GUVO-356730 format. One record per residue: chain; x, y, z of N, C-alpha, C in turn; residue number from 1. Coordinates in pm, 1 decimal, decimal comma. Layout:
REM residues N
atom unit A | n.u X | n.v Y | n.w Z | ca.u X | ca.v Y | ca.w Z | c.u X | c.v Y | c.w Z | pos NUM;
...
***
This chain:
REM residues 127
atom unit A | n.u 720,1 | n.v -2686,9 | n.w 7798,8 | ca.u 699,0 | ca.v -2587,6 | ca.w 7683,1 | c.u 761,2 | c.v -2639,1 | c.w 7546,6 | pos 1;
atom unit A | n.u 657,6 | n.v -2520,1 | n.w 7479,7 | ca.u 696,8 | ca.v -2569,3 | ca.w 7308,2 | c.u 813,1 | c.v -2492,4 | c.w 7289,0 | pos 2;
atom unit A | n.u 881,1 | n.v -2517,0 | n.w 7229,1 | ca.u 1036,8 | ca.v -2442,6 | ca.w 7194,4 | c.u 1050,4 | c.v -2496,3 | c.w 7031,7 | pos 3;
atom unit A | n.u 1070,6 | n.v -2378,9 | n.w 6994,4 | ca.u 1109,4 | ca.v -2365,6 | ca.w 6842,9 | c.u 1266,1 | c.v -2349,3 | c.w 6816,3 | pos 4;
atom unit A | n.u 1303,0 | n.v -2422,4 | n.w 6783,9 | ca.u 1463,5 | ca.v -2406,6 | ca.w 6743,3 | c.u 1498,3 | c.v -2406,2 | c.w 6604,0 | pos 5;
atom unit A | n.u 1565,0 | n.v -2284,1 | n.w 6616,1 | ca.u 1634,6 | ca.v -2256,3 | ca.w 6456,2 | c.u 1762,2 | c.v -2296,4 | c.w 6453,2 | pos 6;
atom unit A | n.u 1797,2 | n.v -2377,5 | n.w 6396,3 | ca.u 1918,9 | ca.v -2437,5 | ca.w 6356,6 | c.u 1967,2 | c.v -2492,2 | c.w 6231,2 | pos 7;
atom unit A | n.u 2029,7 | n.v -2460,3 | n.w 6160,9 | ca.u 2081,9 | ca.v -2467,8 | ca.w 6047,3 | c.u 2184,4 | c.v -2619,9 | c.w 6036,8 | pos 8;
atom unit A | n.u 2238,8 | n.v -2650,6 | n.w 6159,3 | ca.u 2354,4 | ca.v -2739,7 | ca.w 6160,8 | c.u 2283,4 | c.v -2898,1 | c.w 6212,6 | pos 9;
atom unit A | n.u 2284,3 | n.v -2989,0 | n.w 6123,2 | ca.u 2215,1 | ca.v -3108,0 | ca.w 6183,6 | c.u 2222,3 | c.v -3153,3 | c.w 6324,0 | pos 10;
atom unit A | n.u 2369,2 | n.v -3171,7 | n.w 6341,0 | ca.u 2429,9 | ca.v -3205,0 | ca.w 6480,2 | c.u 2361,7 | c.v -3182,9 | c.w 6558,5 | pos 11;
atom unit A | n.u 2391,5 | n.v -2981,8 | n.w 6567,6 | ca.u 2336,9 | ca.v -2933,1 | ca.w 6685,4 | c.u 2210,9 | c.v -2928,8 | c.w 6712,2 | pos 12;
atom unit A | n.u 2142,1 | n.v -2950,5 | n.w 6606,7 | ca.u 1960,5 | ca.v -2931,3 | ca.w 6605,9 | c.u 1947,7 | c.v -3067,4 | c.w 6679,1 | pos 13;
atom unit A | n.u 2009,4 | n.v -3188,7 | n.w 6647,3 | ca.u 1988,7 | ca.v -3324,4 | ca.w 6716,2 | c.u 2027,5 | c.v -3318,8 | c.w 6874,1 | pos 14;
atom unit A | n.u 2121,4 | n.v -3273,9 | n.w 6885,5 | ca.u 2170,0 | ca.v -3243,6 | ca.w 7046,1 | c.u 2039,9 | c.v -3143,5 | c.w 7088,4 | pos 15;
atom unit A | n.u 2051,8 | n.v -3044,4 | n.w 7056,8 | ca.u 1912,8 | ca.v -2918,7 | ca.w 7115,1 | c.u 1786,3 | c.v -3030,8 | c.w 7139,9 | pos 16;
atom unit A | n.u 1714,5 | n.v -3079,5 | n.w 7034,8 | ca.u 1638,1 | ca.v -3135,3 | ca.w 7085,6 | c.u 1610,1 | c.v -3252,6 | c.w 7149,0 | pos 17;
atom unit A | n.u 1733,8 | n.v -3319,9 | n.w 7143,0 | ca.u 1726,7 | ca.v -3460,3 | ca.w 7259,4 | c.u 1747,7 | c.v -3387,3 | c.w 7387,6 | pos 18;
atom unit A | n.u 1811,3 | n.v -3286,9 | n.w 7385,1 | ca.u 1844,5 | ca.v -3265,1 | ca.w 7547,7 | c.u 1696,9 | c.v -3191,0 | c.w 7590,3 | pos 19;
atom unit A | n.u 1619,0 | n.v -3129,6 | n.w 7526,9 | ca.u 1502,8 | ca.v -3079,5 | ca.w 7535,2 | c.u 1385,9 | c.v -3165,7 | c.w 7564,3 | pos 20;
atom unit A | n.u 1387,2 | n.v -3240,2 | n.w 7462,5 | ca.u 1290,5 | ca.v -3347,9 | ca.w 7504,5 | c.u 1319,1 | c.v -3436,3 | c.w 7600,9 | pos 21;
atom unit A | n.u 1450,2 | n.v -3450,1 | n.w 7626,3 | ca.u 1451,8 | ca.v -3526,5 | ca.w 7786,7 | c.u 1421,8 | c.v -3441,2 | c.w 7893,8 | pos 22;
atom unit A | n.u 1392,1 | n.v -3333,9 | n.w 7855,2 | ca.u 1335,8 | ca.v -3238,6 | ca.w 8000,3 | c.u 1209,0 | c.v -3219,5 | c.w 7979,5 | pos 23;
atom unit A | n.u 1135,4 | n.v -3305,5 | n.w 7873,9 | ca.u 1011,8 | ca.v -3269,1 | ca.w 7874,6 | c.u 939,1 | c.v -3177,1 | c.w 7820,0 | pos 24;
atom unit A | n.u 1021,5 | n.v -3123,6 | n.w 7693,3 | ca.u 957,5 | ca.v -3019,2 | ca.w 7631,3 | c.u 917,5 | c.v -3080,7 | c.w 7487,6 | pos 25;
atom unit A | n.u 850,3 | n.v -3019,9 | n.w 7424,6 | ca.u 811,2 | ca.v -2998,0 | ca.w 7275,9 | c.u 875,2 | c.v -2954,2 | c.w 7164,7 | pos 26;
atom unit A | n.u 948,1 | n.v -3017,1 | n.w 7100,9 | ca.u 1049,8 | ca.v -2915,9 | ca.w 7027,4 | c.u 982,7 | c.v -2916,6 | c.w 6880,1 | pos 27;
atom unit A | n.u 1007,6 | n.v -2795,3 | n.w 6777,8 | ca.u 1021,2 | ca.v -2778,6 | ca.w 6642,7 | c.u 1110,7 | c.v -2726,9 | c.w 6609,9 | pos 28;
atom unit A | n.u 1149,1 | n.v -2779,2 | n.w 6484,7 | ca.u 1278,4 | ca.v -2735,1 | ca.w 6376,4 | c.u 1281,7 | c.v -2614,9 | c.w 6285,4 | pos 29;
atom unit A | n.u 1363,0 | n.v -2563,4 | n.w 6292,4 | ca.u 1352,7 | ca.v -2482,3 | ca.w 6155,9 | c.u 1507,8 | c.v -2460,7 | c.w 6104,6 | pos 30;
atom unit A | n.u 1571,1 | n.v -2487,1 | n.w 5991,1 | ca.u 1654,8 | ca.v -2503,7 | ca.w 5920,9 | c.u 1721,5 | c.v -2354,5 | c.w 5859,1 | pos 31;
atom unit A | n.u 1621,7 | n.v -2254,8 | n.w 5858,5 | ca.u 1631,0 | ca.v -2124,7 | ca.w 5809,1 | c.u 1551,1 | c.v -2033,1 | c.w 5849,4 | pos 32;
atom unit A | n.u 1590,0 | n.v -1915,0 | n.w 5833,5 | ca.u 1493,2 | ca.v -1816,2 | ca.w 5907,4 | c.u 1378,6 | c.v -1775,3 | c.w 5863,6 | pos 33;
atom unit A | n.u 1351,1 | n.v -1833,9 | n.w 5720,7 | ca.u 1204,3 | ca.v -1757,4 | ca.w 5682,7 | c.u 1113,0 | c.v -1874,5 | c.w 5744,0 | pos 34;
atom unit A | n.u 1188,4 | n.v -2035,9 | n.w 5746,2 | ca.u 1079,8 | ca.v -2096,6 | ca.w 5810,6 | c.u 1034,4 | c.v -2088,9 | c.w 5957,2 | pos 35;
atom unit A | n.u 1167,7 | n.v -2018,3 | n.w 6031,2 | ca.u 1120,3 | ca.v -1984,6 | ca.w 6169,1 | c.u 1032,2 | c.v -1913,1 | c.w 6180,7 | pos 36;
atom unit A | n.u 1009,3 | n.v -1830,8 | n.w 6081,6 | ca.u 898,4 | ca.v -1727,1 | ca.w 6112,5 | c.u 768,3 | c.v -1780,3 | c.w 6084,1 | pos 37;
atom unit A | n.u 766,7 | n.v -1854,5 | n.w 5958,4 | ca.u 655,2 | ca.v -1949,5 | ca.w 5930,0 | c.u 608,5 | c.v -2007,4 | c.w 6066,4 | pos 38;
atom unit A | n.u 675,7 | n.v -2101,3 | n.w 6122,9 | ca.u 618,0 | ca.v -2213,2 | ca.w 6224,3 | c.u 648,4 | c.v -2115,5 | c.w 6326,2 | pos 39;
atom unit A | n.u 690,2 | n.v -1994,4 | n.w 6356,2 | ca.u 630,3 | ca.v -1924,7 | ca.w 6475,7 | c.u 502,2 | c.v -1861,0 | c.w 6468,5 | pos 40;
atom unit A | n.u 466,3 | n.v -1824,7 | n.w 6360,4 | ca.u 336,2 | ca.v -1768,4 | ca.w 6304,8 | c.u 222,9 | c.v -1878,4 | c.w 6326,8 | pos 41;
atom unit A | n.u 257,6 | n.v -1974,6 | n.w 6297,6 | ca.u 167,5 | ca.v -2095,2 | ca.w 6297,8 | c.u 166,8 | c.v -2168,5 | c.w 6398,2 | pos 42;
atom unit A | n.u 266,1 | n.v -2184,1 | n.w 6501,8 | ca.u 277,3 | ca.v -2274,5 | ca.w 6628,9 | c.u 258,4 | c.v -2185,9 | c.w 6746,8 | pos 43;
atom unit A | n.u 300,7 | n.v -2051,9 | n.w 6740,7 | ca.u 292,7 | ca.v -1973,9 | ca.w 6849,2 | c.u 388,1 | c.v -2034,2 | c.w 6965,2 | pos 44;
atom unit A | n.u 481,2 | n.v -2086,4 | n.w 6955,3 | ca.u 558,2 | ca.v -2160,1 | ca.w 7054,6 | c.u 575,0 | c.v -2053,6 | c.w 7203,3 | pos 45;
atom unit A | n.u 644,6 | n.v -2138,3 | n.w 7282,8 | ca.u 664,8 | ca.v -2056,9 | ca.w 7423,3 | c.u 756,6 | c.v -1971,7 | c.w 7418,2 | pos 46;
atom unit A | n.u 895,6 | n.v -2013,1 | n.w 7338,6 | ca.u 994,4 | ca.v -1960,5 | ca.w 7302,2 | c.u 1095,3 | c.v -2006,4 | c.w 7178,4 | pos 47;
atom unit A | n.u 1146,6 | n.v -1925,1 | n.w 7122,9 | ca.u 1229,1 | ca.v -1966,0 | ca.w 6994,2 | c.u 1370,7 | c.v -1957,9 | c.w 7046,7 | pos 48;
atom unit A | n.u 1439,7 | n.v -2049,8 | n.w 7021,6 | ca.u 1577,1 | ca.v -2065,2 | ca.w 7017,9 | c.u 1676,3 | c.v -2031,7 | c.w 6895,1 | pos 49;
atom unit A | n.u 1725,4 | n.v -1942,6 | n.w 6882,0 | ca.u 1755,0 | ca.v -1861,6 | ca.w 6725,7 | c.u 1931,2 | c.v -1866,0 | c.w 6723,7 | pos 50;
atom unit A | n.u 1933,4 | n.v -1969,9 | n.w 6632,4 | ca.u 2082,0 | ca.v -1974,0 | ca.w 6559,2 | c.u 2102,8 | c.v -1813,5 | c.w 6502,2 | pos 51;
atom unit A | n.u 2219,9 | n.v -1739,3 | n.w 6524,4 | ca.u 2216,1 | ca.v -1630,8 | ca.w 6450,6 | c.u 2274,0 | c.v -1609,4 | c.w 6293,7 | pos 52;
atom unit A | n.u 2344,7 | n.v -1729,0 | n.w 6275,4 | ca.u 2410,9 | ca.v -1771,3 | ca.w 6152,9 | c.u 2251,9 | c.v -1870,7 | c.w 6082,4 | pos 53;
atom unit A | n.u 2183,9 | n.v -1798,7 | n.w 6022,2 | ca.u 2093,5 | ca.v -1909,8 | ca.w 5942,7 | c.u 2120,3 | c.v -1864,8 | c.w 5769,7 | pos 54;
atom unit A | n.u 2059,1 | n.v -1973,3 | n.w 5707,2 | ca.u 2032,9 | ca.v -1967,3 | ca.w 5589,9 | c.u 1947,7 | c.v -1877,7 | c.w 5523,7 | pos 55;
atom unit A | n.u 1916,0 | n.v -1825,8 | n.w 5394,2 | ca.u 1802,5 | ca.v -1763,2 | ca.w 5351,9 | c.u 1763,5 | c.v -1635,0 | c.w 5451,6 | pos 56;
atom unit A | n.u 1771,0 | n.v -1600,1 | n.w 5549,0 | ca.u 1766,3 | ca.v -1509,2 | ca.w 5648,1 | c.u 1831,1 | c.v -1497,1 | c.w 5792,7 | pos 57;
atom unit A | n.u 1936,6 | n.v -1459,6 | n.w 5804,7 | ca.u 2002,8 | ca.v -1429,5 | ca.w 5931,0 | c.u 1909,1 | c.v -1467,7 | c.w 6034,0 | pos 58;
atom unit A | n.u 1922,5 | n.v -1519,8 | n.w 6140,9 | ca.u 1878,3 | ca.v -1519,2 | ca.w 6293,0 | c.u 1815,9 | c.v -1378,1 | c.w 6349,4 | pos 59;
atom unit A | n.u 1901,4 | n.v -1277,8 | n.w 6317,9 | ca.u 1884,4 | ca.v -1142,6 | ca.w 6375,0 | c.u 1753,9 | c.v -1064,8 | c.w 6294,3 | pos 60;
atom unit A | n.u 1783,1 | n.v -1098,4 | n.w 6147,0 | ca.u 1697,1 | ca.v -1032,2 | ca.w 6113,1 | c.u 1549,9 | c.v -1111,3 | c.w 6126,5 | pos 61;
atom unit A | n.u 1561,5 | n.v -1240,3 | n.w 6131,7 | ca.u 1414,2 | ca.v -1329,7 | ca.w 6167,2 | c.u 1366,0 | c.v -1308,7 | c.w 6298,2 | pos 62;
atom unit A | n.u 1463,7 | n.v -1238,4 | n.w 6374,6 | ca.u 1441,4 | ca.v -1186,8 | ca.w 6516,0 | c.u 1350,0 | c.v -1025,4 | c.w 6498,0 | pos 63;
atom unit A | n.u 1398,6 | n.v -950,7 | n.w 6426,5 | ca.u 1364,3 | ca.v -856,6 | ca.w 6437,9 | c.u 1200,8 | c.v -844,7 | c.w 6324,7 | pos 64;
atom unit A | n.u 1206,0 | n.v -968,0 | n.w 6297,8 | ca.u 1060,1 | ca.v -972,5 | ca.w 6188,6 | c.u 957,7 | c.v -1027,4 | c.w 6300,0 | pos 65;
atom unit A | n.u 1003,2 | n.v -1114,0 | n.w 6368,8 | ca.u 920,2 | ca.v -1175,2 | ca.w 6481,8 | c.u 862,2 | c.v -1060,0 | c.w 6568,2 | pos 66;
atom unit A | n.u 974,1 | n.v -965,3 | n.w 6599,0 | ca.u 904,7 | ca.v -863,4 | ca.w 6701,3 | c.u 835,0 | c.v -754,0 | c.w 6626,9 | pos 67;
atom unit A | n.u 801,5 | n.v -735,8 | n.w 6520,2 | ca.u 785,9 | ca.v -622,5 | ca.w 6452,8 | c.u 608,3 | c.v -687,4 | c.w 6413,5 | pos 68;
atom unit A | n.u 585,1 | n.v -793,9 | n.w 6418,9 | ca.u 454,2 | ca.v -865,6 | ca.w 6367,1 | c.u 389,3 | c.v -877,4 | c.w 6516,2 | pos 69;
atom unit A | n.u 259,9 | n.v -792,5 | n.w 6515,3 | ca.u 202,0 | ca.v -818,7 | ca.w 6626,8 | c.u 143,5 | c.v -919,2 | c.w 6678,8 | pos 70;
atom unit A | n.u 120,6 | n.v -1034,6 | n.w 6570,2 | ca.u 96,8 | ca.v -1149,2 | ca.w 6597,7 | c.u 233,5 | c.v -1285,3 | c.w 6688,8 | pos 71;
atom unit A | n.u 328,5 | n.v -1209,0 | n.w 6691,4 | ca.u 463,9 | ca.v -1301,9 | ca.w 6742,0 | c.u 548,0 | c.v -1206,4 | c.w 6802,8 | pos 72;
atom unit A | n.u 503,5 | n.v -1104,3 | n.w 6835,3 | ca.u 592,7 | ca.v -1002,6 | ca.w 6912,6 | c.u 620,7 | c.v -1039,8 | c.w 7040,4 | pos 73;
atom unit A | n.u 524,3 | n.v -1106,5 | n.w 7097,6 | ca.u 550,0 | ca.v -1175,6 | ca.w 7247,9 | c.u 606,6 | c.v -1290,7 | c.w 7272,0 | pos 74;
atom unit A | n.u 645,1 | n.v -1356,8 | n.w 7173,6 | ca.u 714,3 | ca.v -1455,6 | ca.w 7197,9 | c.u 865,6 | c.v -1441,7 | c.w 7210,3 | pos 75;
atom unit A | n.u 912,4 | n.v -1493,1 | n.w 7326,1 | ca.u 1041,8 | ca.v -1451,7 | ca.w 7343,3 | c.u 1160,8 | c.v -1538,8 | c.w 7266,1 | pos 76;
atom unit A | n.u 1221,8 | n.v -1487,3 | n.w 7241,4 | ca.u 1346,5 | ca.v -1510,9 | ca.w 7139,5 | c.u 1494,0 | c.v -1541,7 | c.w 7218,9 | pos 77;
atom unit A | n.u 1540,5 | n.v -1665,3 | n.w 7229,1 | ca.u 1686,4 | ca.v -1631,5 | ca.w 7277,1 | c.u 1773,4 | c.v -1692,6 | c.w 7205,2 | pos 78;
atom unit A | n.u 1872,4 | n.v -1597,0 | n.w 7163,6 | ca.u 2008,3 | ca.v -1614,7 | ca.w 7036,8 | c.u 2077,6 | c.v -1782,3 | c.w 7098,2 | pos 79;
atom unit A | n.u 2088,5 | n.v -1824,9 | n.w 6999,1 | ca.u 2225,2 | ca.v -1914,6 | ca.w 6977,0 | c.u 2338,3 | c.v -1870,1 | c.w 6918,4 | pos 80;
atom unit A | n.u 2460,1 | n.v -1861,3 | n.w 6965,7 | ca.u 2570,8 | ca.v -1803,3 | ca.w 6914,1 | c.u 2689,3 | c.v -1838,8 | c.w 6934,8 | pos 81;
atom unit A | n.u 2807,6 | n.v -1861,7 | n.w 6875,3 | ca.u 2919,9 | ca.v -1909,1 | ca.w 6905,8 | c.u 3015,1 | c.v -1784,5 | c.w 6940,9 | pos 82;
atom unit A | n.u 2954,2 | n.v -1656,9 | n.w 6888,5 | ca.u 3005,9 | ca.v -1519,4 | ca.w 6951,8 | c.u 2970,2 | c.v -1492,9 | c.w 7048,6 | pos 83;
atom unit A | n.u 3071,1 | n.v -1446,1 | n.w 7146,3 | ca.u 3010,3 | ca.v -1414,1 | ca.w 7300,9 | c.u 3105,4 | c.v -1274,8 | c.w 7320,3 | pos 84;
atom unit A | n.u 3128,6 | n.v -1227,3 | n.w 7245,0 | ca.u 3217,7 | ca.v -1085,1 | ca.w 7246,7 | c.u 3089,5 | c.v -1002,3 | c.w 7325,8 | pos 85;
atom unit A | n.u 3106,5 | n.v -886,8 | n.w 7377,1 | ca.u 3008,8 | ca.v -794,0 | ca.w 7435,4 | c.u 2949,8 | c.v -751,0 | c.w 7322,3 | pos 86;
atom unit A | n.u 3018,6 | n.v -691,9 | n.w 7221,6 | ca.u 2964,8 | ca.v -652,9 | ca.w 7057,7 | c.u 2820,1 | c.v -729,8 | c.w 7035,8 | pos 87;
atom unit A | n.u 2884,6 | n.v -875,3 | n.w 7030,5 | ca.u 2758,0 | ca.v -946,5 | ca.w 6972,2 | c.u 2623,6 | c.v -995,5 | c.w 7066,3 | pos 88;
atom unit A | n.u 2676,4 | n.v -953,3 | n.w 7176,9 | ca.u 2559,3 | ca.v -994,8 | ca.w 7293,5 | c.u 2494,5 | c.v -836,6 | c.w 7262,7 | pos 89;
atom unit A | n.u 2530,1 | n.v -752,6 | n.w 7251,6 | ca.u 2455,3 | ca.v -592,4 | ca.w 7217,0 | c.u 2368,6 | c.v -618,3 | c.w 7092,0 | pos 90;
atom unit A | n.u 2453,3 | n.v -699,3 | n.w 7013,6 | ca.u 2369,6 | ca.v -704,0 | ca.w 6857,1 | c.u 2228,7 | c.v -806,1 | c.w 6874,6 | pos 91;
atom unit A | n.u 2267,1 | n.v -893,0 | n.w 6954,4 | ca.u 2123,4 | ca.v -995,7 | ca.w 6956,2 | c.u 2000,4 | c.v -908,9 | c.w 7032,3 | pos 92;
atom unit A | n.u 2064,0 | n.v -836,8 | n.w 7163,9 | ca.u 1976,8 | ca.v -780,6 | ca.w 7236,7 | c.u 1900,2 | c.v -635,3 | c.w 7155,5 | pos 93;
atom unit A | n.u 1970,2 | n.v -553,6 | n.w 7084,4 | ca.u 1918,6 | ca.v -491,1 | ca.w 6976,2 | c.u 1824,2 | c.v -543,1 | c.w 6903,5 | pos 94;
atom unit A | n.u 1853,9 | n.v -674,3 | n.w 6852,9 | ca.u 1738,9 | ca.v -741,3 | ca.w 6741,0 | c.u 1599,8 | c.v -764,5 | c.w 6794,5 | pos 95;
atom unit A | n.u 1640,5 | n.v -748,2 | n.w 6935,2 | ca.u 1498,4 | ca.v -811,3 | ca.w 7017,3 | c.u 1534,1 | c.v -936,9 | c.w 7075,9 | pos 96;
atom unit A | n.u 1597,9 | n.v -1016,6 | n.w 7123,4 | ca.u 1644,3 | ca.v -1137,1 | ca.w 7186,3 | c.u 1644,4 | c.v -1083,8 | c.w 7297,3 | pos 97;
atom unit A | n.u 1591,9 | n.v -1176,5 | n.w 7389,4 | ca.u 1586,5 | ca.v -1160,0 | ca.w 7546,1 | c.u 1707,4 | c.v -1178,8 | c.w 7625,0 | pos 98;
atom unit A | n.u 1825,1 | n.v -1238,5 | n.w 7540,5 | ca.u 1959,1 | ca.v -1276,8 | ca.w 7565,8 | c.u 2009,1 | c.v -1395,1 | c.w 7481,0 | pos 99;
atom unit A | n.u 2113,0 | n.v -1456,0 | n.w 7512,7 | ca.u 2193,0 | ca.v -1557,4 | ca.w 7469,5 | c.u 2262,6 | c.v -1652,0 | c.w 7524,8 | pos 100;
atom unit A | n.u 2277,2 | n.v -1765,8 | n.w 7458,6 | ca.u 2318,8 | ca.v -1898,9 | ca.w 7506,4 | c.u 2445,2 | c.v -1906,2 | c.w 7421,6 | pos 101;
atom unit A | n.u 2528,8 | n.v -1930,6 | n.w 7452,2 | ca.u 2656,6 | ca.v -1957,3 | ca.w 7409,4 | c.u 2678,8 | c.v -2087,7 | c.w 7302,8 | pos 102;
atom unit A | n.u 2733,3 | n.v -2064,5 | n.w 7206,9 | ca.u 2781,1 | ca.v -2230,5 | ca.w 7177,1 | c.u 2929,0 | c.v -2261,7 | c.w 7177,3 | pos 103;
atom unit A | n.u 2994,2 | n.v -2360,3 | n.w 7202,3 | ca.u 2910,9 | ca.v -2493,9 | ca.w 7217,0 | c.u 2802,3 | c.v -2495,5 | c.w 7332,5 | pos 104;
atom unit A | n.u 2699,8 | n.v -2536,5 | n.w 7334,2 | ca.u 2582,0 | ca.v -2553,6 | ca.w 7430,5 | c.u 2650,8 | c.v -2625,7 | c.w 7541,6 | pos 105;
atom unit A | n.u 2610,6 | n.v -2618,7 | n.w 7659,3 | ca.u 2657,6 | ca.v -2648,2 | ca.w 7786,2 | c.u 2570,4 | c.v -2781,2 | c.w 7801,3 | pos 106;
atom unit A | n.u 2561,5 | n.v -2904,6 | n.w 7775,9 | ca.u 2431,3 | ca.v -2977,2 | ca.w 7781,2 | c.u 2403,6 | c.v -2976,2 | c.w 7944,8 | pos 107;
atom unit A | n.u 2483,6 | n.v -2971,3 | n.w 8014,9 | ca.u 2414,0 | ca.v -3001,7 | ca.w 8158,2 | c.u 2359,3 | c.v -2849,4 | c.w 8198,7 | pos 108;
atom unit A | n.u 2366,0 | n.v -2746,3 | n.w 8146,6 | ca.u 2292,8 | ca.v -2631,3 | ca.w 8198,0 | c.u 2187,9 | c.v -2557,4 | c.w 8047,9 | pos 109;
atom unit A | n.u 2163,0 | n.v -2650,4 | n.w 7962,1 | ca.u 2092,1 | ca.v -2557,7 | ca.w 7862,8 | c.u 1973,5 | c.v -2512,5 | c.w 7925,6 | pos 110;
atom unit A | n.u 1859,7 | n.v -2624,5 | n.w 7953,6 | ca.u 1724,2 | ca.v -2591,5 | ca.w 8001,7 | c.u 1739,5 | c.v -2495,0 | c.w 8136,8 | pos 111;
atom unit A | n.u 1840,2 | n.v -2501,4 | n.w 8223,1 | ca.u 1845,2 | ca.v -2399,2 | ca.w 8307,6 | c.u 1857,9 | c.v -2256,7 | c.w 8253,7 | pos 112;
atom unit A | n.u 1961,7 | n.v -2244,8 | n.w 8156,6 | ca.u 1970,2 | ca.v -2100,8 | ca.w 8095,2 | c.u 1851,4 | c.v -2096,6 | c.w 8028,2 | pos 113;
atom unit A | n.u 1791,6 | n.v -2144,3 | n.w 7985,4 | ca.u 1630,5 | ca.v -2086,4 | ca.w 7917,6 | c.u 1563,0 | c.v -2068,0 | c.w 8000,4 | pos 114;
atom unit A | n.u 1528,1 | n.v -2110,3 | n.w 8116,8 | ca.u 1424,3 | ca.v -2101,2 | ca.w 8230,9 | c.u 1476,6 | c.v -1951,0 | c.w 8292,3 | pos 115;
atom unit A | n.u 1644,7 | n.v -1958,7 | n.w 8306,7 | ca.u 1661,0 | ca.v -1838,3 | ca.w 8370,6 | c.u 1628,7 | c.v -1709,7 | c.w 8306,5 | pos 116;
atom unit A | n.u 1674,2 | n.v -1709,6 | n.w 8184,2 | ca.u 1641,9 | ca.v -1585,7 | ca.w 8091,0 | c.u 1452,7 | c.v -1564,0 | c.w 8075,6 | pos 117;
atom unit A | n.u 1408,6 | n.v -1662,2 | n.w 8080,0 | ca.u 1246,3 | ca.v -1654,9 | ca.w 8068,2 | c.u 1220,7 | c.v -1561,1 | c.w 8177,8 | pos 118;
atom unit A | n.u 1264,3 | n.v -1590,9 | n.w 8305,4 | ca.u 1249,9 | ca.v -1548,9 | ca.w 8436,4 | c.u 1280,8 | c.v -1422,1 | c.w 8429,3 | pos 119;
atom unit A | n.u 1427,8 | n.v -1365,2 | n.w 8413,6 | ca.u 1445,5 | ca.v -1231,7 | ca.w 8426,9 | c.u 1371,2 | c.v -1169,1 | c.w 8353,9 | pos 120;
atom unit A | n.u 1326,4 | n.v -1186,0 | n.w 8236,3 | ca.u 1241,6 | ca.v -1114,5 | ca.w 8108,9 | c.u 1122,5 | c.v -1101,6 | c.w 8174,1 | pos 121;
atom unit A | n.u 1090,7 | n.v -1174,1 | n.w 8281,6 | ca.u 961,2 | ca.v -1172,3 | ca.w 8317,5 | c.u 821,5 | c.v -1271,6 | c.w 8257,8 | pos 122;
atom unit A | n.u 894,0 | n.v -1343,9 | n.w 8214,8 | ca.u 823,4 | ca.v -1454,7 | ca.w 8103,2 | c.u 732,7 | c.v -1569,6 | c.w 8226,1 | pos 123;
atom unit A | n.u 639,7 | n.v -1571,1 | n.w 8214,2 | ca.u 570,6 | ca.v -1686,2 | ca.w 8296,7 | c.u 566,9 | c.v -1824,8 | c.w 8219,8 | pos 124;
atom unit A | n.u 658,2 | n.v -1843,5 | n.w 8123,2 | ca.u 624,9 | ca.v -1955,6 | ca.w 8046,9 | c.u 765,0 | c.v -2050,6 | c.w 8052,9 | pos 125;
atom unit A | n.u 843,2 | n.v -2019,2 | n.w 8176,1 | ca.u 946,9 | ca.v -2107,2 | ca.w 8237,5 | c.u 861,6 | c.v -2181,1 | c.w 8295,5 | pos 126;
atom unit A | n.u 978,1 | n.v -2329,6 | n.w 8259,9 | ca.u 894,2 | ca.v -2454,7 | ca.w 8333,3 | c.u 1012,3 | c.v -2526,8 | c.w 8407,3 | pos 127;
***
């Protein structure tokens, strides 16, 4: 799968990239919300992993913009968030995410969590 990861923390980005590449995925990185929109439009990834707290444009607003754009609205977005309260889950779903993965990231289950969310929402891109 081609995965676009929006993450502004270099250590988190390196961890996610390493885990996904070890699973055979192609990974592109964006360090802010504006960059993720630009890359999503240009690359049309299979899925976007979106940190909620990003500089320049937060992850929820970036998700709303991706969902509002006919060119990117079909790209599933999964939120990456340290906030796992029910209200936080509702916020990411309202913004257009298909689900969320809690931080800190569980290195043993990241790939499975992505695939499970994609399958649950009828996306054929799960690998």
